[in-house]
MDAnalysis code that builds the backbone (N, CA, C; Angstrom):
import MDAnalysis as mda
import numpy as np

u = mda.Universe.empty(492, n_residues=164, atom_resindex=np.repeat(np.arange(164), 3), trajectory=True)
u.add_TopologyAttr("name", ["N", "CA", "C"] * 164)
u.add_TopologyAttr("resid", np.arange(1, 165))
u.add_TopologyAttr("resname", ["MET", "LYS", "LYS", "ILE", "THR", "THR", "PHE", "LEU", "ILE", "ILE", "LEU", "VAL", "THR", "PHE", "THR", "VAL", "ASN", "ALA", "GLN", "VAL", "PHE", "SER", "GLY", "LYS", "GLY", "ASP", "ALA", "LYS", "PHE", "GLN", "VAL", "GLY", "ALA", "ASN", "MET", "GLN", "ASN", "GLY", "GLY", "THR", "GLY", "ILE", "ASN", "VAL", "THR", "THR", "ASP", "PHE", "GLY", "LEU", "GLY", "GLU", "ASN", "MET", "SER", "TYR", "GLY", "PHE", "ALA", "ALA", "THR", "TYR", "LEU", "LEU", "ASN", "ALA", "ASP", "ARG", "ILE", "ALA", "ASP", "VAL", "LYS", "PRO", "ASP", "PHE", "GLU", "ASP", "ARG", "VAL", "ASP", "LEU", "ARG", "LEU", "ARG", "PHE", "ASN", "ALA", "ASN", "ILE", "GLY", "SER", "VAL", "LEU", "ASN", "ILE", "ASN", "ASP", "ALA", "LEU", "ASP", "VAL", "TYR", "PRO", "GLY", "LEU", "SER", "LEU", "GLY", "LEU", "ARG", "ASN", "PHE", "GLY", "GLY", "HIS", "VAL", "GLY", "ALA", "ARG", "TYR", "PHE", "PHE", "THR", "ASP", "GLY", "PHE", "GLY", "VAL", "TYR", "SER", "GLU", "VAL", "GLY", "PHE", "PRO", "ILE", "ALA", "SER", "TYR", "LYS", "ASN", "ASN", "LEU", "VAL", "GLY", "PHE", "ASP", "LYS", "TYR", "ASN", "ASN", "GLN", "PHE", "THR", "PHE", "ASN", "ILE", "GLY", "ALA", "SER", "PHE", "ASN", "LEU"])
u.atoms.positions = np.array([
    [-141.283, 149.515, -59.503],
    [-141.846, 148.653, -58.484],
    [-140.779, 148.220, -57.483],
    [-139.553, 147.939, -57.976],
    [-138.476, 147.532, -57.088],
    [-138.111, 148.654, -56.126],
    [-138.163, 149.904, -56.610],
    [-137.836, 151.039, -55.742],
    [-138.878, 151.197, -54.639],
    [-140.146, 150.997, -54.958],
    [-141.206, 151.116, -53.948],
    [-141.073, 150.010, -52.905],
    [-140.824, 148.782, -53.367],
    [-140.656, 147.656, -52.447],
    [-139.455, 147.883, -51.537],
    [-138.341, 148.319, -52.099],
    [-137.141, 148.596, -51.313],
    [-137.414, 149.692, -50.292],
    [-138.098, 150.746, -50.710],
    [-138.431, 151.840, -49.794],
    [-139.305, 151.351, -48.639],
    [-140.302, 150.526, -48.939],
    [-141.181, 150.020, -47.890],
    [-140.424, 149.124, -46.913],
    [-139.519, 148.305, -47.415],
    [-138.713, 147.445, -46.543],
    [-137.836, 148.293, -45.628],
    [-137.210, 149.307, -46.168],
    [-136.369, 150.200, -45.362],
    [-137.207, 150.947, -44.333],
    [-138.377, 151.422, -44.739],
    [-139.264, 152.148, -43.833],
    [-139.701, 151.260, -42.671],
    [-140.107, 150.039, -42.962],
    [-140.536, 149.121, -41.908],
    [-139.368, 148.777, -41.003],
    [-138.197, 148.564, -41.561],
    [-137.018, 148.216, -40.776],
    [-136.669, 149.305, -39.785],
    [-136.727, 150.559, -40.206],
    [-136.338, 151.657, -39.331],
    [-137.453, 152.113, -38.394],
    [-138.683, 151.750, -38.670],
    [-139.768, 152.151, -37.776],
    [-140.132, 151.063, -36.780],
    [-139.611, 149.862, -36.927],
    [-139.872, 148.800, -35.967],
    [-138.930, 148.988, -34.792],
    [-139.469, 149.543, -33.713],
    [-138.680, 149.744, -32.509],
    [-139.487, 149.399, -31.273],
    [-140.566, 148.700, -31.460],
    [-141.452, 148.378, -30.351],
    [-140.858, 147.270, -29.499],
    [-140.970, 147.454, -28.190],
    [-140.602, 146.374, -27.292],
    [-141.883, 145.666, -26.913],
    [-141.948, 144.384, -27.139],
    [-143.212, 143.667, -27.064],
    [-143.671, 143.410, -25.626],
    [-142.791, 143.119, -24.702],
    [-143.186, 142.893, -23.318],
    [-142.260, 143.686, -22.419],
    [-142.839, 144.572, -21.616],
    [-142.016, 145.465, -20.804],
    [-142.027, 145.116, -19.322],
    [-142.604, 143.982, -18.940],
    [-142.542, 143.538, -17.553],
    [-143.726, 143.984, -16.723],
    [-143.476, 144.219, -15.437],
    [-144.534, 144.561, -14.495],
    [-145.305, 145.790, -14.964],
    [-146.628, 145.672, -14.961],
    [-147.489, 146.767, -15.387],
    [-147.840, 146.751, -16.864],
    [-147.186, 145.900, -17.641],
    [-147.488, 145.802, -19.067],
    [-148.862, 145.162, -19.248],
    [-149.609, 145.581, -20.253],
    [-150.938, 145.013, -20.508],
    [-151.137, 144.827, -22.007],
    [-151.615, 143.667, -22.374],
    [-151.857, 143.321, -23.778],
    [-153.294, 142.837, -23.957],
    [-153.838, 143.075, -25.152],
    [-155.148, 142.573, -25.548],
    [-154.980, 141.954, -26.922],
    [-155.513, 140.745, -27.103],
    [-155.400, 140.059, -28.387],
    [-156.767, 139.561, -28.819],
    [-157.034, 139.653, -30.094],
    [-158.276, 139.124, -30.653],
    [-157.932, 138.440, -31.963],
    [-158.498, 137.255, -32.154],
    [-158.157, 136.534, -33.368],
    [-159.085, 135.367, -33.641],
    [-158.697, 134.609, -34.634],
    [-159.459, 133.436, -35.066],
    [-158.975, 132.206, -34.308],
    [-159.913, 131.358, -33.930],
    [-159.624, 130.097, -33.279],
    [-159.988, 128.983, -34.252],
    [-159.072, 128.054, -34.447],
    [-159.315, 126.920, -35.335],
    [-159.018, 125.632, -34.587],
    [-159.969, 124.700, -34.664],
    [-159.809, 123.399, -34.027],
    [-160.649, 122.380, -34.772],
    [-160.444, 121.129, -34.474],
    [-161.191, 120.065, -35.121],
    [-162.674, 120.197, -34.785],
    [-163.520, 120.370, -35.796],
    [-164.952, 120.448, -35.578],
    [-165.515, 121.843, -35.450],
    [-164.660, 122.875, -35.479],
    [-165.202, 124.219, -35.345],
    [-164.169, 125.312, -35.490],
    [-164.662, 126.509, -35.775],
    [-163.840, 127.716, -35.822],
    [-164.569, 128.805, -35.065],
    [-163.819, 129.739, -34.526],
    [-164.464, 130.779, -33.745],
    [-163.564, 131.951, -33.463],
    [-163.877, 132.652, -32.385],
    [-163.171, 133.864, -31.969],
    [-162.446, 133.580, -30.664],
    [-161.207, 134.058, -30.568],
    [-160.407, 133.931, -29.359],
    [-160.010, 135.326, -28.905],
    [-160.217, 135.626, -27.619],
    [-159.855, 136.915, -27.037],
    [-159.018, 136.641, -25.800],
    [-157.872, 137.327, -25.665],
    [-157.026, 137.151, -24.489],
    [-156.569, 138.503, -23.961],
    [-156.259, 138.520, -22.676],
    [-155.602, 139.665, -22.053],
    [-154.427, 139.133, -21.251],
    [-153.373, 139.905, -21.171],
    [-152.207, 139.554, -20.368],
    [-151.746, 140.789, -19.600],
    [-151.423, 140.587, -18.318],
    [-150.971, 141.669, -17.449],
    [-149.642, 141.281, -16.827],
    [-148.635, 142.148, -16.972],
    [-147.300, 141.852, -16.480],
    [-147.225, 141.804, -14.968],
    [-146.620, 140.738, -14.448],
    [-146.391, 140.573, -13.010],
    [-144.949, 140.887, -12.633],
    [-144.050, 140.596, -13.516],
    [-142.629, 140.786, -13.261],
    [-141.902, 140.926, -14.583],
    [-140.595, 140.838, -14.542],
    [-139.785, 141.044, -15.742],
    [-140.152, 140.066, -16.860],
    [-140.460, 138.829, -16.516],
    [-140.761, 137.816, -17.535],
    [-142.007, 136.993, -17.225],
    [-142.915, 137.504, -16.395],
    [-144.117, 136.758, -16.032],
    [-145.359, 137.612, -16.264],
    [-146.418, 136.952, -16.699],
    [-147.698, 137.642, -16.833],
    [-148.832, 136.674, -16.556],
    [-149.981, 137.229, -16.198],
    [-151.189, 136.434, -16.032],
    [-152.268, 137.080, -16.881],
    [-153.312, 136.344, -17.139],
    [-154.378, 136.910, -17.945],
    [-155.577, 136.003, -18.032],
    [-156.440, 136.349, -18.951],
    [-157.682, 135.627, -19.164],
    [-157.849, 135.359, -20.656],
    [-158.534, 134.286, -20.976],
    [-158.813, 133.947, -22.366],
    [-160.253, 133.482, -22.481],
    [-160.873, 133.832, -23.586],
    [-162.228, 133.380, -23.873],
    [-162.280, 132.946, -25.328],
    [-162.930, 131.825, -25.565],
    [-163.109, 131.314, -26.920],
    [-164.581, 131.008, -27.126],
    [-165.086, 131.402, -28.287],
    [-166.458, 131.065, -28.651],
    [-166.441, 130.516, -30.071],
    [-166.956, 129.316, -30.247],
    [-167.001, 128.689, -31.566],
    [-168.221, 129.191, -32.332],
    [-167.979, 129.918, -33.400],
    [-169.062, 130.424, -34.242],
    [-169.591, 129.336, -35.164],
    [-168.670, 128.554, -35.678],
    [-169.017, 127.491, -36.612],
    [-168.624, 126.162, -35.975],
    [-169.586, 125.484, -35.374],
    [-169.318, 124.203, -34.730],
    [-170.140, 123.118, -35.417],
    [-169.484, 122.025, -35.713],
    [-170.163, 120.918, -36.383],
    [-171.263, 120.327, -35.503],
    [-172.322, 119.871, -36.155],
    [-173.366, 119.108, -35.463],
    [-172.826, 117.714, -35.177],
    [-173.260, 117.155, -34.083],
    [-172.881, 115.784, -33.745],
    [-174.176, 115.000, -33.593],
    [-174.313, 113.908, -34.342],
    [-175.535, 113.085, -34.374],
    [-176.744, 113.964, -34.690],
    [-176.541, 114.903, -35.612],
    [-177.567, 115.843, -36.073],
    [-178.122, 116.730, -34.954],
    [-177.321, 116.966, -33.899],
    [-177.697, 117.853, -32.803],
    [-176.812, 119.087, -32.873],
    [-177.438, 120.257, -32.806],
    [-176.712, 121.522, -32.836],
    [-176.141, 121.818, -31.447],
    [-174.865, 122.237, -31.353],
    [-174.281, 122.514, -30.036],
    [-174.918, 123.749, -29.391],
    [-175.127, 123.690, -28.070],
    [-175.653, 124.806, -27.306],
    [-174.542, 125.804, -26.990],
    [-174.919, 126.933, -26.385],
    [-173.957, 127.967, -26.013],
    [-172.843, 127.404, -25.143],
    [-173.211, 126.635, -24.108],
    [-172.201, 126.107, -23.184],
    [-171.273, 125.098, -23.849],
    [-171.681, 124.524, -24.975],
    [-170.807, 123.625, -25.722],
    [-169.786, 124.399, -26.550],
    [-170.087, 125.638, -26.866],
    [-169.251, 126.450, -27.745],
    [-168.264, 127.348, -27.013],
    [-168.484, 127.632, -25.740],
    [-167.697, 128.639, -25.026],
    [-166.683, 127.989, -24.084],
    [-165.555, 128.661, -23.911],
    [-164.553, 128.259, -22.930],
    [-163.912, 129.510, -22.355],
    [-163.743, 129.545, -21.045],
    [-163.075, 130.638, -20.342],
    [-161.877, 130.071, -19.615],
    [-160.770, 130.837, -19.595],
    [-159.534, 130.344, -18.987],
    [-158.810, 131.442, -18.213],
    [-158.168, 131.039, -17.143],
    [-157.188, 131.845, -16.435],
    [-155.839, 131.347, -16.916],
    [-154.922, 132.256, -17.274],
    [-153.658, 131.818, -17.861],
    [-152.462, 132.486, -17.200],
    [-151.340, 131.796, -17.261],
    [-150.072, 132.282, -16.743],
    [-149.019, 132.076, -17.830],
    [-148.244, 133.126, -18.129],
    [-147.240, 133.066, -19.199],
    [-145.841, 133.328, -18.665],
    [-144.870, 132.710, -19.271],
    [-143.457, 133.035, -19.085],
    [-143.025, 133.740, -20.364],
    [-142.890, 135.053, -20.296],
    [-142.537, 135.856, -21.471],
    [-141.025, 135.832, -21.647],
    [-140.559, 135.007, -22.585],
    [-139.119, 134.757, -22.710],
    [-138.494, 135.408, -23.938],
    [-139.177, 136.345, -24.557],
    [-138.615, 137.036, -25.716],
    [-137.312, 137.739, -25.389],
    [-137.250, 138.397, -24.218],
    [-136.020, 139.099, -23.838],
    [-134.911, 138.119, -23.464],
    [-135.281, 136.951, -22.964],
    [-134.290, 135.931, -22.612],
    [-133.663, 135.349, -23.870],
    [-134.500, 135.092, -24.883],
    [-133.994, 134.553, -26.146],
    [-133.220, 135.597, -26.937],
    [-133.534, 136.871, -26.708],
    [-132.818, 137.995, -27.315],
    [-132.752, 137.893, -28.840],
    [-133.871, 137.541, -29.456],
    [-133.935, 137.437, -30.910],
    [-134.177, 138.808, -31.530],
    [-135.223, 139.487, -31.036],
    [-135.615, 140.787, -31.559],
    [-136.461, 141.463, -30.492],
    [-136.265, 142.774, -30.258],
    [-137.042, 143.482, -29.236],
    [-138.540, 143.493, -29.535],
    [-138.915, 143.329, -30.789],
    [-140.327, 143.367, -31.166],
    [-140.992, 141.992, -31.107],
    [-140.239, 140.944, -30.753],
    [-140.765, 139.579, -30.728],
    [-140.798, 139.044, -29.306],
    [-141.934, 138.492, -28.912],
    [-142.047, 137.827, -27.617],
    [-142.530, 136.403, -27.842],
    [-141.896, 135.477, -27.198],
    [-142.303, 134.077, -27.213],
    [-142.772, 133.764, -25.800],
    [-143.932, 133.141, -25.674],
    [-144.474, 132.916, -24.335],
    [-145.109, 131.532, -24.185],
    [-144.424, 130.605, -23.553],
    [-145.079, 129.361, -23.148],
    [-145.877, 129.635, -21.879],
    [-146.932, 128.856, -21.667],
    [-147.726, 129.098, -20.475],
    [-148.660, 127.960, -20.136],
    [-149.346, 128.142, -19.010],
    [-150.323, 127.186, -18.518],
    [-151.667, 127.892, -18.383],
    [-152.745, 127.116, -18.492],
    [-154.073, 127.708, -18.354],
    [-155.001, 126.756, -17.608],
    [-155.905, 127.353, -16.852],
    [-156.918, 126.608, -16.120],
    [-158.262, 127.081, -16.641],
    [-158.978, 126.183, -17.324],
    [-160.212, 126.568, -17.980],
    [-161.428, 125.817, -17.488],
    [-162.550, 126.090, -18.106],
    [-163.800, 125.415, -17.767],
    [-163.774, 123.947, -18.164],
    [-162.931, 123.591, -19.137],
    [-162.930, 122.230, -19.667],
    [-161.698, 121.400, -19.311],
    [-160.565, 122.075, -19.015],
    [-159.354, 121.320, -18.728],
    [-158.276, 122.209, -18.131],
    [-157.205, 121.557, -17.710],
    [-155.954, 122.213, -17.369],
    [-155.087, 122.034, -18.601],
    [-154.549, 123.121, -19.134],
    [-153.831, 122.998, -20.393],
    [-152.602, 123.867, -20.471],
    [-151.994, 123.799, -21.617],
    [-150.821, 124.599, -21.891],
    [-150.973, 125.312, -23.213],
    [-150.112, 126.286, -23.432],
    [-150.096, 127.009, -24.701],
    [-148.691, 127.529, -24.954],
    [-148.395, 127.721, -26.220],
    [-147.140, 128.326, -26.648],
    [-147.504, 129.330, -27.724],
    [-147.039, 130.549, -27.546],
    [-147.388, 131.581, -28.507],
    [-146.234, 132.510, -28.792],
    [-146.438, 133.326, -29.808],
    [-145.471, 134.360, -30.171],
    [-146.245, 135.566, -30.664],
    [-145.739, 136.745, -30.319],
    [-146.333, 137.972, -30.846],
    [-145.220, 138.884, -31.336],
    [-145.528, 139.570, -32.395],
    [-144.576, 140.487, -33.014],
    [-145.261, 141.834, -33.169],
    [-144.652, 142.883, -32.613],
    [-145.223, 144.224, -32.674],
    [-144.530, 145.056, -33.750],
    [-145.340, 145.616, -34.652],
    [-144.836, 146.494, -35.703],
    [-144.621, 147.898, -35.182],
    [-145.477, 148.324, -34.251],
    [-145.353, 149.637, -33.603],
    [-145.501, 149.403, -32.101],
    [-145.463, 150.474, -31.324],
    [-145.627, 150.330, -29.878],
    [-147.020, 149.865, -29.485],
    [-147.994, 150.002, -30.370],
    [-149.352, 149.654, -30.000],
    [-149.985, 148.511, -30.757],
    [-149.402, 148.086, -31.877],
    [-150.055, 147.090, -32.726],
    [-149.087, 146.002, -33.178],
    [-149.587, 144.764, -33.127],
    [-148.799, 143.638, -33.597],
    [-149.691, 142.479, -33.991],
    [-149.073, 141.342, -34.241],
    [-149.794, 140.114, -34.581],
    [-149.346, 139.017, -33.624],
    [-150.213, 138.027, -33.459],
    [-149.855, 136.906, -32.598],
    [-150.311, 135.593, -33.224],
    [-149.679, 134.532, -32.778],
    [-150.049, 133.179, -33.143],
    [-149.827, 132.319, -31.907],
    [-150.751, 131.402, -31.669],
    [-150.681, 130.616, -30.444],
    [-151.284, 129.238, -30.671],
    [-150.677, 128.227, -30.086],
    [-151.259, 126.889, -30.073],
    [-151.572, 126.533, -28.629],
    [-152.700, 125.864, -28.449],
    [-153.108, 125.417, -27.121],
    [-153.361, 123.927, -27.125],
    [-153.177, 123.302, -25.970],
    [-153.347, 121.859, -25.881],
    [-153.759, 121.490, -24.458],
    [-154.622, 120.468, -24.320],
    [-155.003, 120.014, -22.984],
    [-153.898, 119.158, -22.368],
    [-153.696, 119.335, -21.078],
    [-152.766, 118.482, -20.327],
    [-153.566, 117.461, -19.532],
    [-154.625, 117.925, -18.883],
    [-155.495, 117.035, -18.109],
    [-156.938, 117.486, -18.270],
    [-157.775, 116.617, -18.764],
    [-159.192, 116.912, -18.942],
    [-159.945, 116.635, -17.652],
    [-161.029, 117.345, -17.433],
    [-161.849, 117.123, -16.241],
    [-162.702, 115.872, -16.360],
    [-162.900, 115.395, -17.566],
    [-163.674, 114.175, -17.783],
    [-162.751, 113.096, -18.332],
    [-162.973, 111.857, -17.894],
    [-162.153, 110.747, -18.361],
    [-162.492, 110.329, -19.778],
    [-163.758, 110.385, -20.136],
    [-164.190, 109.939, -21.454],
    [-164.848, 111.105, -22.182],
    [-164.142, 111.680, -23.136],
    [-164.680, 112.802, -23.891],
    [-165.544, 112.281, -25.030],
    [-166.816, 112.624, -24.991],
    [-167.738, 112.227, -26.050],
    [-168.510, 113.451, -26.511],
    [-168.909, 113.432, -27.775],
    [-169.739, 114.502, -28.320],
    [-169.104, 115.871, -28.213],
    [-169.865, 116.812, -27.674],
    [-169.428, 118.206, -27.590],
    [-168.344, 118.432, -26.546],
    [-168.064, 117.436, -25.687],
    [-166.984, 117.577, -24.709],
    [-165.630, 117.780, -25.387],
    [-165.526, 117.369, -26.639],
    [-164.263, 117.509, -27.367],
    [-164.003, 118.951, -27.799],
    [-165.080, 119.759, -27.942],
    [-164.892, 121.167, -28.312],
    [-164.152, 121.887, -27.190],
    [-163.190, 122.704, -27.549],
    [-162.373, 123.466, -26.598],
    [-161.645, 122.568, -25.609],
    [-161.451, 121.319, -25.967],
    [-160.734, 120.370, -25.123],
    [-159.813, 119.531, -26.009],
    [-159.101, 120.238, -26.882],
    [-158.246, 119.586, -27.865],
    [-157.186, 120.587, -28.331],
    [-156.349, 120.175, -29.235],
    [-155.348, 121.057, -29.828],
    [-156.052, 122.193, -30.558],
    [-155.638, 123.432, -30.291],
    [-156.228, 124.602, -30.951],
    [-155.127, 125.461, -31.555],
    [-155.493, 126.219, -32.565],
    [-154.584, 127.168, -33.198],
    [-155.295, 128.517, -33.266],
    [-154.623, 129.574, -32.770],
    [-155.173, 130.926, -32.783],
    [-154.215, 131.849, -33.522],
    [-154.778, 132.781, -34.273],
    [-153.970, 133.779, -34.964],
    [-154.778, 135.067, -35.043],
    [-154.103, 136.207, -34.833],
    [-154.840, 137.458, -34.883],
    [-153.985, 138.668, -34.564],
    [-154.642, 139.720, -34.072],
    [-154.006, 141.007, -33.785],
    [-153.767, 141.165, -32.292],
    [-152.684, 141.844, -31.963],
    [-152.302, 142.089, -30.566],
    [-152.145, 143.596, -30.370],
    [-152.611, 144.079, -29.210],
    [-152.586, 145.519, -28.927],
    [-152.023, 145.764, -27.529],
    [-151.265, 146.837, -27.370],
    [-150.842, 147.289, -26.053],
    [-151.973, 148.105, -25.446],
    [-152.257, 147.903, -24.188],
    [-153.284, 148.686, -23.500],
    [-152.654, 149.824, -22.725],
])
């Protein structure tokens, strides 16, 4: 068993040569789980390289499992959020590993102006994993009540990342 484990570690070490963000023209697609207070769902993002360390993209979240509030089931518009996002891809600046990208960013969504910080690690040139936290900076409503809190709070996303 030790020989198999050692072999797999060596194999992964020598086959990891993916560069996670290549700058202008780079395109990524991510799909994963979204977790937040009161619900869980699906998160989908795309990112397109603008320059050496900048990208823009889109994000969509849909809560599959959303808690009822006052025994009322949330409607579609209570469960969905769409965002335009801008990232600073600083993996190459931090120079930790060519397969790792760290990206803080800002997003403008249907519910708020927010920020996010994420990281993605690519095992091959086409496949990797990502993790991201999102948070509101400024909400469009002063008093969040009921379903307004969905997609307008701290979120955690984790899933798979693909090069397009």
